[in-house]
Structures are given as structure tokens and as C-alpha cells.
Residue frames relative to the residue before (quaternion, step in Angstrom):
aa qw qx qy qz dx dy dz
X 1.0000 0.0000 0.0000 0.0000 0.00 0.00 0.00
X 0.6306 0.5332 -0.3389 0.4507 3.59 1.00 -0.79
X 0.6376 0.5310 -0.3289 0.4509 3.56 1.04 -0.81
X 0.6552 0.5163 -0.3124 0.4546 3.58 0.96 -0.87
X 0.6396 0.5182 -0.3228 0.4671 3.58 1.00 -0.81
X 0.6476 0.5256 -0.3212 0.4486 3.56 0.98 -0.84
X 0.6722 0.4851 -0.2975 0.4737 3.58 0.91 -0.92
X 0.6185 0.5359 -0.3431 0.4610 3.60 1.04 -0.72
X 0.6431 0.5271 -0.3128 0.4592 3.56 1.03 -0.83
X 0.6682 0.4967 -0.3016 0.4645 3.58 0.92 -0.90
X 0.6500 0.5136 -0.3155 0.4628 3.58 0.95 -0.89
X 0.6260 0.5339 -0.3365 0.4582 3.61 1.04 -0.73
X 0.6266 0.5306 -0.3349 0.4624 3.58 1.00 -0.81
X 0.6652 0.5060 -0.3035 0.4574 3.57 0.89 -0.95
X 0.6472 0.5373 -0.3192 0.4365 3.58 0.94 -0.93
X 0.7239 0.4321 -0.2612 0.4702 3.58 0.78 -0.98
X 0.5916 0.5520 -0.3717 0.4551 3.60 1.15 -0.50
X 0.6683 0.4874 -0.2943 0.4789 3.57 0.91 -0.94
X 0.6351 0.5334 -0.3258 0.4539 3.59 1.01 -0.83
X 0.6526 0.5174 -0.3096 0.4588 3.58 0.98 -0.88
X 0.6326 0.5316 -0.3321 0.4549 3.57 1.02 -0.82
X 0.6615 0.5128 -0.3040 0.4550 3.57 0.92 -0.92
X 0.6716 0.4911 -0.3000 0.4666 3.58 0.94 -0.85
X 0.6527 0.5200 -0.3113 0.4546 3.57 0.98 -0.83
X 0.6583 0.5430 -0.3077 0.4207 3.56 1.08 -0.77
X 0.5636 0.6052 -0.4052 0.3897 3.61 1.13 -0.38
X 0.3333 -0.7712 0.5198 0.1550 3.57 -0.90 0.99
X 0.2173 -0.8134 0.5316 0.0927 3.56 -0.48 1.21
X 0.6923 0.4597 -0.2757 0.4830 3.63 1.25 -0.12
X 0.2346 0.8349 -0.4783 0.1385 3.56 1.20 0.49
X 0.6924 0.4802 -0.2920 0.4524 3.64 1.10 -0.51
X 0.5799 0.6469 -0.3589 0.3413 3.58 1.19 -0.32
X 0.7867 0.3008 -0.1315 0.5228 3.57 1.04 -0.81
X 0.7036 -0.4275 0.3217 0.4676 3.62 -1.23 0.19
X 0.1374 -0.8014 0.5810 0.0367 3.52 -1.11 0.77
X 0.3422 -0.6355 0.6270 0.2931 3.47 -1.40 0.22
X 0.0869 -0.8057 0.5858 -0.0090 3.56 -0.58 1.22
X 0.1539 -0.7979 0.5809 0.0470 3.56 -0.64 1.15
X 0.2485 -0.7745 0.5689 0.1217 3.54 -0.74 1.12
X 0.5964 -0.5299 0.4464 0.4053 3.55 -1.24 0.40
X 0.6871 0.3882 -0.3257 0.5206 3.54 -0.69 1.13
X 0.5812 -0.6473 0.3353 0.3616 3.58 1.31 -0.16
X 0.4816 0.6669 -0.4498 0.3477 3.64 1.20 -0.15
X 0.1884 -0.7889 0.5796 0.0790 3.60 -0.94 0.96
X 0.0998 -0.7793 0.6179 0.0298 3.57 -0.96 0.95
X 0.1543 -0.7766 0.6051 0.0838 3.56 -1.10 0.75
X 0.4460 0.6773 -0.4901 0.3196 3.55 -0.68 1.09
X 0.5828 -0.5704 0.4487 0.3656 3.55 -1.35 -0.31
X 0.3503 -0.6639 0.6107 0.2521 3.53 -1.17 0.67
X 0.1178 -0.8408 0.5277 0.0257 3.59 -0.35 1.25
X 0.8011 0.0067 0.0157 0.5983 3.59 1.18 -0.45
X 0.0753 0.7927 -0.6031 0.0463 3.55 -1.12 0.64
X 0.1068 -0.7513 0.6439 0.0973 3.50 -1.31 0.47
X 0.7787 -0.3523 0.2210 0.4697 3.59 -1.19 -0.30
X 0.7691 0.3598 -0.1874 0.4939 3.62 1.18 -0.50
X 0.8256 0.1935 -0.0595 0.5267 3.59 0.94 -0.88
X 0.2152 -0.7229 0.6401 0.1460 3.51 -1.40 0.42
X 0.2166 -0.7646 0.5935 0.1270 3.58 -0.88 0.97
X 0.1085 -0.8158 0.5680 -0.0079 3.54 -0.71 1.18
X 0.2111 -0.7324 0.6327 0.1367 3.54 -1.03 0.89
X 0.3184 -0.7752 0.5187 0.1692 3.58 -0.43 1.23
X 0.6921 -0.4952 0.3298 0.4086 3.56 -1.27 0.35
X 0.6823 0.4634 -0.2944 0.4826 3.63 1.17 -0.49
X 0.6314 -0.5708 0.3140 0.4207 3.60 1.31 0.19
X 0.5375 0.6406 -0.4013 0.3737 3.58 1.21 -0.26
X 0.2770 -0.7519 0.5779 0.1547 3.57 -1.04 0.85
X 0.0123 0.7819 -0.6230 0.0192 3.55 -0.93 0.93
X 0.3001 -0.7359 0.5842 0.1644 3.53 -1.27 0.55
X 0.0634 -0.8166 0.5729 -0.0295 3.56 -0.71 1.16
X 0.4531 -0.6622 0.5122 0.3061 3.61 -0.91 0.82
X 0.5507 -0.6339 0.4318 0.3293 3.56 -0.95 0.85
X 0.6629 0.5258 -0.3149 0.4299 3.56 1.00 -0.82
X 0.6300 0.5344 -0.3384 0.4505 3.61 1.24 -0.25
X 0.6105 0.5641 -0.3470 0.4344 3.59 1.27 -0.24
X 0.3214 -0.7503 0.5540 0.1635 3.55 -0.82 1.09
X 0.7625 -0.2172 0.1827 0.5814 3.58 0.86 -0.98
X 0.0629 -0.7742 0.6266 0.0632 3.55 -1.33 0.22
X 0.0057 -0.7882 0.6150 0.0225 3.54 -1.21 0.48
X 0.5496 -0.6191 0.4553 0.3277 3.53 -1.16 0.68
X 0.3196 -0.7483 0.5506 0.1864 3.55 -1.12 0.71
X 0.8210 0.3349 -0.1736 0.4285 3.55 0.46 -1.20
X 0.5762 0.6065 -0.4163 0.3562 3.63 1.03 -0.49
X 0.6143 0.5460 -0.3678 0.4350 3.59 1.05 -0.61
X 0.6689 0.4797 -0.3087 0.4766 3.60 1.07 -0.65
X 0.6133 0.5483 -0.3510 0.4472 3.58 1.11 -0.61
X 0.6553 0.5032 -0.3128 0.4686 3.60 1.19 -0.48
X 0.6085 0.5624 -0.3521 0.4353 3.58 1.23 -0.38
X 0.4470 -0.6876 0.5023 0.2741 3.54 -0.83 0.98
X 0.5091 -0.6368 0.4783 0.3264 3.57 -0.99 0.81
X 0.8165 0.2202 -0.2056 0.4925 3.55 -1.17 0.74
X 0.4711 0.6105 -0.4782 0.4202 3.57 1.14 0.67
X 0.4663 -0.6934 0.4714 0.2821 3.59 -0.85 0.94
X 0.0866 0.7880 -0.6027 0.0917 3.57 -0.77 1.08
X 0.3278 -0.6927 0.5968 0.2377 3.53 -1.38 0.12
X 0.1540 -0.7758 0.6079 0.0702 3.57 -0.92 0.99
X 0.1394 -0.7542 0.6363 0.0831 3.56 -0.99 0.91
X 0.2290 -0.7779 0.5734 0.1172 3.58 -0.72 1.09
X 0.6568 -0.5447 0.3548 0.3822 3.56 -1.23 0.44
X 0.6648 0.4906 -0.3204 0.4634 3.62 1.13 -0.45
X 0.6419 -0.5517 0.3141 0.4300 3.60 1.29 0.16
X 0.4904 0.6642 -0.4311 0.3640 3.61 1.26 -0.13
X 0.1151 -0.7687 0.6249 0.0732 3.57 -1.03 0.82
X 0.0841 -0.7999 0.5942 -0.0055 3.55 -0.83 1.08
X 0.1454 -0.7738 0.6124 0.0720 3.56 -0.92 0.94
X 0.4080 0.7038 -0.5040 0.2901 3.57 -0.80 0.98
X 0.5643 -0.6024 0.4558 0.3331 3.56 -1.14 -0.66
X 0.4338 -0.6563 0.5507 0.2789 3.54 -1.19 0.65
X 0.2707 -0.7682 0.5629 0.1404 3.56 -0.82 1.05
X 0.7691 -0.1340 0.1079 0.6155 3.57 1.02 -0.86
X 0.1008 -0.7937 0.5985 0.0395 3.57 -1.23 0.46
X 0.0396 -0.7595 0.6475 0.0479 3.55 -1.19 0.69
X 0.7606 -0.4171 0.2508 0.4297 3.57 -1.27 -0.17
X 0.7721 0.3454 -0.1996 0.4947 3.61 1.18 -0.23
X 0.8153 0.0497 -0.0016 0.5769 3.61 1.13 -0.50
X 0.1965 -0.7527 0.6077 0.1600 3.53 -1.34 0.11
X 0.3667 -0.6804 0.5849 0.2459 3.53 -1.30 0.48
X 0.0872 -0.8224 0.5617 -0.0259 3.55 -0.64 1.20
X 0.1468 -0.7722 0.6140 0.0717 3.57 -1.02 0.86
X 0.3450 -0.7616 0.5146 0.1902 3.56 -0.56 1.17
X 0.6764 -0.4960 0.3566 0.4114 3.56 -1.29 0.29
X 0.6716 0.4830 -0.2944 0.4786 3.58 1.18 -0.51
X 0.6239 -0.6039 0.3147 0.3836 3.59 1.31 0.11
X 0.5151 0.6374 -0.4254 0.3840 3.61 1.25 0.11
X 0.2079 -0.7780 0.5827 0.1094 3.61 -0.85 1.02
X 0.0563 0.7920 -0.6044 0.0656 3.56 -1.02 0.84
X 0.3470 -0.6956 0.5860 0.2285 3.54 -1.27 0.53
X 0.0816 -0.8137 0.5755 -0.0093 3.59 -0.70 1.14
X 0.4035 -0.6885 0.5406 0.2663 3.63 -0.78 0.96
X 0.5250 -0.6548 0.4403 0.3190 3.59 -0.92 0.86
X 0.6141 0.5774 -0.3510 0.4078 3.59 1.10 -0.62
X 0.6515 0.5123 -0.3213 0.4581 3.61 1.24 -0.29
X 0.6289 0.5653 -0.3247 0.4237 3.58 1.27 -0.33
X 0.3179 -0.7628 0.5392 0.1623 3.54 -0.75 1.09
X 0.7870 -0.1651 0.1700 0.5696 3.59 0.74 -1.04
X 0.1334 -0.7668 0.6193 0.1037 3.55 -1.25 0.41
X 0.0188 -0.7817 0.6231 0.0190 3.53 -1.20 0.48
X 0.5294 -0.6282 0.4719 0.3200 3.54 -1.19 0.62
X 0.3677 -0.6969 0.5692 0.2348 3.55 -1.03 0.81
X 0.2343 -0.8197 0.5137 0.0960 3.56 -0.49 1.23
X 0.6171 0.5847 -0.3438 0.3989 3.56 1.22 -0.25
X 0.6056 -0.5380 0.4413 0.3861 3.51 -1.27 -0.54
X 0.2132 -0.7309 0.6297 0.1539 3.53 -1.20 0.61
X 0.0364 0.8019 -0.5898 0.0887 3.55 -0.46 1.25
X 0.8380 -0.0693 -0.0102 0.5411 3.55 -0.67 1.19
X 0.7261 -0.4607 0.2371 0.4520 3.57 0.98 0.90
X 0.6287 0.5022 -0.3360 0.4896 3.59 1.29 0.10
X 0.3153 -0.7618 0.5416 0.1642 3.57 -0.87 1.02
X 0.1118 -0.7763 0.6193 0.0355 3.56 -0.89 1.05
X 0.4341 -0.7279 0.4756 0.2357 3.55 -0.61 1.20
X 0.4280 -0.6890 0.5289 0.2497 3.56 -1.11 0.78
X 0.4542 -0.6592 0.5311 0.2778 3.55 -1.02 0.86
X 0.3646 -0.7630 0.4822 0.2291 3.67 -0.53 1.07
X 0.7346 0.3437 -0.2217 0.5414 3.60 1.26 -0.23
X 0.2308 0.8156 -0.5049 0.1629 3.59 1.06 0.70
X 0.5651 0.5944 -0.3844 0.4238 3.61 1.26 -0.15
X 0.7585 0.2737 -0.1763 0.5645 3.61 1.30 -0.07
X 0.3928 -0.6046 0.6200 0.3095 3.49 -1.40 0.31
X 0.7748 -0.1604 0.1479 0.5934 3.62 -0.67 -1.01
X 0.8133 0.0574 0.0301 0.5782 3.55 0.72 -1.15
X 0.7110 0.4633 -0.2579 0.4619 3.56 0.86 -0.98
X 0.4828 -0.6456 0.4965 0.3219 3.59 -1.12 0.56
X 0.3268 -0.6504 0.6280 0.2752 3.52 -1.35 0.27
X 0.6201 -0.5420 0.3972 0.4049 3.59 -1.25 0.01
X 0.5259 0.6396 -0.4160 0.3760 3.60 1.23 -0.19
X 0.4068 -0.7580 0.4615 0.2167 3.61 -0.82 0.96
X 0.4116 -0.6058 0.5970 0.3273 3.51 -1.43 0.06
X 0.5024 -0.6727 0.4471 0.3085 3.59 -0.86 0.90
X 0.6211 -0.5487 0.4103 0.3805 3.55 -1.19 0.60
X 0.8060 0.2618 -0.2138 0.4859 3.55 -0.89 0.98
X 0.5589 0.5925 -0.3977 0.4223 3.58 1.23 -0.23
X 0.1248 -0.7712 0.6216 0.0574 3.54 -1.12 0.78
X 0.1008 -0.7907 0.6031 0.0299 3.57 -0.81 1.04
X 0.1466 -0.7446 0.6447 0.0922 3.54 -0.87 1.00
X 0.0260 -0.8130 0.5801 -0.0434 3.57 -0.71 1.11
X 0.0649 -0.7743 0.6283 0.0395 3.55 -1.11 0.71
X 0.1364 -0.7885 0.5980 0.0447 3.54 -0.67 1.19
X 0.8676 -0.0222 0.0110 0.4966 3.56 -0.93 0.95
X 0.6412 -0.5715 0.2831 0.4267 3.59 1.13 0.81
X 0.7891 0.3839 -0.1747 0.4465 3.60 0.80 -1.03
X 0.7380 0.3941 -0.2204 0.5015 3.63 1.22 -0.11
X 0.0309 0.8140 -0.5771 0.0585 3.61 0.27 1.24
X 0.0039 0.7868 -0.6172 -0.0009 3.56 -1.22 0.48
X 0.2401 -0.7394 0.6143 0.1347 3.53 -1.35 0.39
X 0.0547 -0.8013 0.5957 -0.0103 3.57 -0.78 1.08
X 0.1138 -0.8056 0.5812 0.0148 3.57 -0.86 1.02
X 0.3570 -0.6976 0.5781 0.2276 3.55 -1.05 0.83
X 0.2556 -0.7890 0.5419 0.1357 3.59 -0.26 1.26
X 0.7481 -0.0226 0.0188 0.6630 3.55 1.09 -0.85
X 0.6847 -0.4606 0.3428 0.4489 3.58 -1.25 -0.11
X 0.7595 0.3406 -0.2134 0.5115 3.61 1.21 -0.15
X 0.7573 0.3060 -0.2107 0.5371 3.64 1.19 -0.05
X 0.0256 -0.7840 0.6202 -0.0062 3.56 -1.01 0.88
X 0.1661 -0.7637 0.6192 0.0761 3.54 -1.23 0.64
X 0.0378 -0.8081 0.5877 -0.0053 3.56 -0.92 0.93
X 0.0313 -0.7802 0.6247 0.0109 3.58 -1.11 0.71
X 0.0624 0.8012 -0.5938 0.0400 3.55 -1.21 0.49
X 0.1395 -0.7589 0.6287 0.0972 3.52 -1.34 0.23
X 0.4771 -0.6728 0.4827 0.2945 3.58 -0.94 0.87
X 0.2332 -0.7707 0.5805 0.1212 3.58 -1.23 0.48
X 0.1173 0.7992 -0.5743 0.1332 3.58 0.72 1.08
X 0.4158 -0.7267 0.4809 0.2602 3.63 -0.59 1.07
X 0.8458 0.2043 -0.1570 0.4671 3.57 -1.00 0.89
X 0.5374 0.6339 -0.4138 0.3717 3.59 1.23 -0.10
X 0.4064 -0.7201 0.5128 0.2307 3.57 -0.99 0.86
X 0.7632 0.2172 -0.1412 0.5919 3.57 1.27 -0.25
X 0.1547 -0.7895 0.5904 0.0652 3.55 -0.87 0.97
X 0.4924 -0.6518 0.4942 0.2974 3.54 -1.24 0.51
X 0.1739 -0.7618 0.6186 0.0823 3.56 -0.86 1.05
X 0.0659 0.8133 -0.5729 0.0775 3.60 -0.85 0.87
X 0.0118 -0.8036 0.5944 -0.0271 3.53 -1.20 0.56
X 0.1479 -0.7851 0.5986 0.0589 3.53 -1.30 0.31
X 0.0733 -0.7526 0.6526 0.0484 3.55 -1.14 0.74
X 0.0035 0.8040 -0.5935 0.0367 3.57 -0.83 1.00
X 0.0995 -0.7764 0.6215 0.0315 3.55 -1.00 0.92
X 0.1724 -0.7684 0.6108 0.0824 3.57 -0.73 1.11
X 0.1213 -0.8456 0.5186 0.0355 3.56 -0.24 1.25
X 0.7570 0.1735 -0.1797 0.6038 3.60 1.28 0.09
X 0.1013 0.7551 -0.6406 0.0963 3.55 -0.88 1.02
X 0.1141 0.8418 -0.5011 0.1651 3.52 0.26 1.36
X 0.1356 -0.7765 0.6128 0.0561 3.55 -0.87 1.04
X 0.0463 0.7759 -0.6273 0.0486 3.55 -0.90 0.95
X 0.8068 -0.0359 -0.0434 0.5882 3.52 -0.36 1.32
X 0.7693 -0.2721 0.2459 0.5231 3.56 -0.77 -1.07
X 0.6041 0.5663 -0.3422 0.4442 3.59 1.29 0.09
X 0.0936 -0.7755 0.6216 0.0592 3.54 -1.24 0.53
X 0.0770 -0.7833 0.6163 0.0255 3.56 -1.02 0.86
X 0.0367 -0.7894 0.6127 -0.0137 3.56 -0.86 1.04
X 0.0907 -0.7577 0.6441 0.0531 3.55 -1.12 0.80
X 0.0338 0.8162 -0.5709 0.0824 3.57 -0.85 0.98
X 0.0993 -0.7519 0.6468 0.0809 3.52 -1.36 0.34
X 0.1084 0.8167 -0.5595 0.0901 3.55 -1.12 0.55
X 0.3280 -0.7195 0.5776 0.2029 3.52 -1.35 -0.17
X 0.1332 -0.7559 0.6371 0.0698 3.52 -1.17 0.77
X 0.0018 -0.8102 0.5854 -0.0307 3.59 -0.93 0.84
X 0.0220 -0.7979 0.6020 -0.0230 3.55 -1.16 0.66
X 0.1048 0.7644 -0.6327 0.0661 3.54 -1.22 0.60
X 0.5067 -0.6239 0.4951 0.3298 3.55 -1.26 0.40
X 0.5785 -0.6185 0.4091 0.3398 3.55 -1.07 0.76
X 0.6431 0.5214 -0.3255 0.4568 3.60 1.13 -0.55
X 0.2867 -0.7910 0.4850 0.2385 3.59 1.27 -0.38
X 0.4123 0.7228 -0.4734 0.2889 3.61 1.14 0.49
X 0.7235 0.2941 -0.2179 0.5853 3.58 1.31 -0.08
X 0.5547 -0.6095 0.4302 0.3683 3.60 -1.07 0.60
X 0.4589 -0.6824 0.4988 0.2736 3.54 -1.04 0.77
X 0.2831 -0.7419 0.5784 0.1868 3.55 -1.30 0.09
X 0.0630 -0.7853 0.6149 0.0351 3.56 -1.18 0.56
X 0.1530 -0.7816 0.6026 0.0511 3.53 -1.16 0.74
X 0.1881 -0.7422 0.6315 0.1224 3.55 -1.05 0.79
X 0.0077 -0.8269 0.5618 -0.0257 3.57 -0.94 0.78
X 0.1711 -0.7344 0.6444 0.1271 3.49 -1.37 0.40
X 0.1078 -0.8232 0.5574 -0.0063 3.58 -0.96 0.91
X 0.0485 -0.7464 0.6610 0.0611 3.53 -1.28 0.52
X 0.0279 -0.7988 0.6008 -0.0121 3.58 -0.82 1.00
X 0.0936 -0.7651 0.6365 0.0283 3.53 -0.84 1.08
X 0.0101 0.8160 -0.5763 0.0431 3.58 -0.77 1.02
X 0.1018 0.7313 -0.6700 0.0769 3.49 -1.25 0.73
X 0.4743 -0.6964 0.4485 0.2981 3.56 -0.51 1.14
X 0.6199 -0.2015 -0.7581 -0.0184 1.67 -1.73 1.85
X 0.6763 0.5020 -0.3113 0.4402 3.67 1.08 0.35
X 0.0839 -0.7570 0.6431 0.0797 3.54 -1.38 0.26
X 0.1438 -0.7762 0.6109 0.0607 3.56 -1.12 0.77
X 0.0927 -0.7907 0.6046 0.0272 3.58 -0.92 0.98
X 0.0698 -0.7642 0.6408 0.0224 3.56 -0.95 0.99
X 0.0123 0.8328 -0.5510 0.0519 3.57 -0.88 0.93
X 0.2167 -0.7349 0.6300 0.1267 3.50 -1.35 0.46
X 0.0911 -0.8112 0.5776 0.0014 3.58 -0.68 1.14
X 0.1297 -0.7943 0.5914 0.0499 3.57 -0.75 1.08
X 0.2404 -0.7935 0.5467 0.1174 3.59 -0.60 1.13
X 0.4701 -0.6729 0.4957 0.2838 3.58 -1.27 0.44
X 0.6174 0.4913 -0.3709 0.4897 3.58 1.07 0.72
X 0.6098 -0.5798 0.4076 0.3548 3.58 -1.26 -0.26
X 0.4429 0.7152 -0.4416 0.3121 3.59 1.15 0.50
X 0.6013 -0.5896 0.3559 0.4051 3.57 1.22 0.17
X 0.5554 -0.6168 0.4524 0.3262 3.52 -1.31 0.28
X 0.3247 -0.7527 0.5549 0.1417 3.53 -1.24 0.58
X 0.2453 -0.7509 0.5963 0.1427 3.54 -1.06 0.81
X 0.2212 -0.7750 0.5849 0.0917 3.54 -1.03 0.90
X 0.0374 -0.7658 0.6420 0.0031 3.55 -1.02 0.92
X 0.0474 0.8154 -0.5733 0.0645 3.58 -0.65 1.08
X 0.0426 -0.8038 0.5933 0.0054 3.52 -1.10 0.72
X 0.0780 -0.7749 0.6264 0.0319 3.56 -1.14 0.74
X 0.0116 -0.7848 0.6195 -0.0144 3.56 -0.99 0.89
X 0.2856 -0.7538 0.5708 0.1565 3.57 -0.59 1.16
X 0.1286 -0.8079 0.5726 0.0534 3.57 -0.76 1.05
X 0.7690 0.0280 -0.0735 0.6344 3.58 1.32 -0.09
X 0.7025 -0.4573 0.3186 0.4426 3.59 -1.24 -0.06
X 0.7865 0.2826 -0.1477 0.5289 3.61 1.24 -0.25
X 0.7239 0.3894 -0.2313 0.5204 3.61 1.23 0.09
X 0.0610 -0.7702 0.6345 0.0216 3.53 -1.13 0.87
X 0.2935 -0.6646 0.6434 0.2412 3.52 -1.32 0.42
X 0.0745 -0.8183 0.5699 -0.0088 3.59 -0.80 1.03
X 0.0372 -0.7566 0.6518 0.0352 3.54 -1.17 0.72
X 0.0301 -0.7788 0.6263 -0.0162 3.56 -0.99 0.92
X 0.0342 0.8402 -0.5301 0.1092 3.59 -0.37 1.26
X 0.1432 -0.7796 0.6078 0.0471 3.55 -1.10 0.86
X 0.0171 0.7959 -0.6052 0.0078 3.56 -1.11 0.69
X 0.1522 -0.7612 0.6278 0.0566 3.54 -0.98 1.02
X 0.2824 -0.8061 0.4917 0.1693 3.63 -0.19 1.21
X 0.5920 0.5888 -0.3768 0.4012 3.61 1.10 -0.53
X 0.7919 0.2592 -0.1239 0.5388 3.57 0.98 -0.85
X 0.3738 -0.7323 0.4763 0.3116 3.60 1.32 -0.04
X 0.3898 0.7059 -0.4848 0.3388 3.56 1.01 0.88
X 0.0163 0.8130 -0.5807 0.0381 3.56 -0.84 0.96
X 0.0939 -0.7507 0.6511 0.0610 3.54 -1.18 0.70
X 0.0436 -0.8229 0.5649 -0.0435 3.56 -0.64 1.15
X 0.0478 -0.8140 0.5788 -0.0064 3.57 -1.08 0.69
X 0.0144 -0.7620 0.6472 0.0170 3.50 -1.34 0.40
X 0.2517 0.7749 -0.5501 0.1830 3.58 -0.95 0.84
X 0.5037 -0.6468 0.4993 0.2805 3.51 -1.35 -0.25
X 0.1637 -0.7279 0.6521 0.1349 3.52 -1.33 0.47
X 0.1267 -0.7615 0.6340 0.0466 3.54 -0.92 1.05
X 0.0741 0.8423 -0.5240 0.1022 3.60 -0.61 1.04
X 0.2201 -0.6996 0.6616 0.1563 3.48 -1.39 0.53
X 0.7728 -0.3327 0.2227 0.4924 3.61 -1.15 -0.40
X 0.8148 0.2310 -0.1021 0.5218 3.62 1.04 -0.70
X 0.7517 0.3605 -0.1873 0.5195 3.61 1.17 -0.44
X 0.0194 -0.7738 0.6331 -0.0005 3.56 -1.07 0.84
X 0.0602 -0.7927 0.6064 0.0172 3.55 -0.95 0.91
X 0.1749 -0.8015 0.5687 0.0602 3.58 -0.87 1.02
X 0.0246 0.7589 -0.6507 0.0111 3.53 -1.16 0.72
X 0.2066 0.7952 -0.5415 0.1782 3.57 -0.79 0.96
X 0.3652 -0.6907 0.5762 0.2398 3.53 -1.41 -0.12
X 0.1887 -0.7625 0.6107 0.0996 3.57 -1.06 0.87
X 0.1237 -0.7837 0.6065 0.0508 3.56 -1.13 0.76
X 0.1968 -0.7736 0.5971 0.0791 3.58 -0.95 1.00
X 0.3792 -0.7958 0.4282 0.1989 3.58 -0.49 1.21
X 0.6317 0.5389 -0.3476 0.4356 3.62 1.22 -0.11
X 0.4765 0.6532 -0.4596 0.3674 3.58 1.21 0.05
X 0.5009 -0.6394 0.4902 0.3161 3.55 -1.14 0.64
X 0.6110 -0.6020 0.3892 0.3357 3.55 -1.25 0.44
X 0.7125 0.4657 -0.2556 0.4584 3.61 1.22 -0.30
X 0.4365 0.7147 -0.4565 0.3005 3.59 1.11 0.52
X 0.5821 -0.5714 0.3904 0.4269 3.59 1.23 -0.01
X 0.8180 -0.1210 0.1234 0.5487 3.56 -0.92 -0.91
X 0.2478 -0.8485 0.4529 0.1161 3.62 -0.31 1.22
X 0.6516 0.5366 -0.3102 0.4373 3.63 1.20 0.12
X 0.3018 -0.7078 0.6072 0.1980 3.55 -1.26 0.57
X 0.3702 -0.7256 0.5283 0.2397 3.62 -0.67 1.02
X 0.1554 -0.7868 0.5931 0.0709 3.56 -1.12 0.70
X 0.0123 -0.7738 0.6332 -0.0114 3.54 -1.03 0.92
X 0.0724 0.7935 -0.6015 0.0575 3.57 -0.96 0.82
X 0.0858 -0.7868 0.6110 0.0170 3.56 -1.15 0.67
X 0.0056 0.7931 -0.6088 0.0184 3.58 -0.99 0.85
X 0.0847 -0.7546 0.6489 0.0489 3.52 -1.07 0.89
X 0.2040 -0.7965 0.5637 0.0786 3.57 -0.77 1.10
X 0.2645 -0.7758 0.5568 0.1348 3.57 -0.67 1.13
């Protein structure tokens, strides 16, 4: 019962955190700045809503012309310039224009009708806001004018965590081997909480599991980054007919594009000895990594070794690999366990 109460408490924290993020994301100043207004039928207007009543909206177009549009004729509208006013100057972003052009660089200045943009290659240009379809922050690294996409699941190897944190407000949905989904939330920039439950069809008891990680050092020096973290992982069956288990761990992750190395120490709550973790990541393209996650227990000479790939975009990461257990006999046939993992970052 205590375990169920604890999991209920953690799930409540995650629920209210996600709810707060959604509420915070809503824009209360959408009428103040220029907007893209889409009329029923597909016509697009760019300008300011300067006056409205219960039936009509008066719009000042970008060329200064005033028009009056019935509210019932408007399909949707969204603010254009307020999103850029919230972006810190000299922050790396990507701009998508309506003609399909994508520009990576930084906003130098912005007003109600246009912005000055400097590309990663150093070219400055003035872009009317009415030409911009969408913008997003570049989460990766820019090295020598080249943008390297950030791995959305860099807080984990295949299964084990790295010392790198999840940003505050970020939510990662992960599914291991189809039957083991979980949800991890960045509570702050240095602490994350994750919970999950297995989904074995027809089973009367499911596995409940969770994780808490605190990154107490996240230091960048030059092109290098060092993170130190500690945390706990726990699991139990929903029927509580077997004793649960918990693990305490400490981690260190050193990263420098294109590689990262994670060293860890795992202390179990039994008498089987402690486990050492060795992890490695090597970026081979802007969307692919080679990953290895290895465990060794010197007391029992037990080792588990793995090698595989991670394919990722800005929000999605998929892992495929093979695990090998050194205590298996030589006559068991295919000596590897296939591994599949999926993560979506909100």
C-alpha cells in the first residue's frame, strides 16, 4: 500500500507539472502584435487587430489599410511578433519562411513589422514578420558555423541514465521493448522524476517502476561538458506478492562533440555486490549515434555488454541494439538479446 501511495504521489506531481506548462504556454497578448489571420476559404491576412465588437473585427494590414471582417468569417489567427519578442537576442534559432526557406542563426533586433537576422555563416538580413511561418529554438551545438542537432534522449543510454539532466519542464515519453513505457519530467534544471508501469497483456500483476535523478554539477568549459549526478531506481509488482527492489547510483558524464563517456557506480539493496557502469556515445552524423552500455560486477565476474545505434530528430529518438551476458553457456545458440527503445520529447 505504501508503494501505491508513493507512485500516486509521483504521478500527481507529473500531472500538475504538465498542466502548469500547458497553461503557461498560452499567449494572453495575442491581439497586441501583428497576426496571421486565416479566413474561411483559405485567405490569409497579415496585420493588427485594432478594434473589435461582438460581430466585427477591424484589422490594420501591414500596408496601413484598414478593413472590417465579420468574426464568423475568421477561421483562425495567431500572433506573429510577440513570439520573437520573447526570444532572447543572440539565441540560436531556426526560422521557416512560407516559401519553404529554412534559416539557422540569431535574431539581432526585432520590431512590430520585421526583424534583423544573422545566419550561422554571418550573413545579416531584414525579414518581414509576415513572411515567417514558424520559429523554434536550436537545442544543439554550433561549432565552426555548423549546427549539430541535440539528442532529445541524451539523459539516457539504452536503459541506464547518464549524468546529463532533463531541462525544467521537459517531458520525455519512453517505451522500452514495447511492454515497458515510462514518463520522465524535468522538475528543475537539475532534478528529474520518472515513473512507469509494464503493459503485459493478460497479466494479473504489472511491474511498477520509477526513478529520481539529481544532477548536482553541470559544468561547461570551452567545448567540453562535465556532469555529475546521483539518484535512485525502484521497482515492485502491483500485486505486492514479491519484495520490491531499489538501486542507488552515482554517475559522471564527460561530453565533447562528437562523443560522450559515462561512468557509474550502482549499489544494490542485496548481497550480490556493487555494479560498475561504462557507457559510450559516438555521433557519426547529425542524426545517428553509436551507443554502448556495459555493466560489470567484479564480485561475481558477471558482465553485460551492448552495442547499437540511436537514430534521432529534434524530438524523437529510436534505439536498436544487442545485449550480451557473459555467463551464458556457449551452446545456447544466438547469444544476444535484441534491444528496442523509443523516446518522444515534449
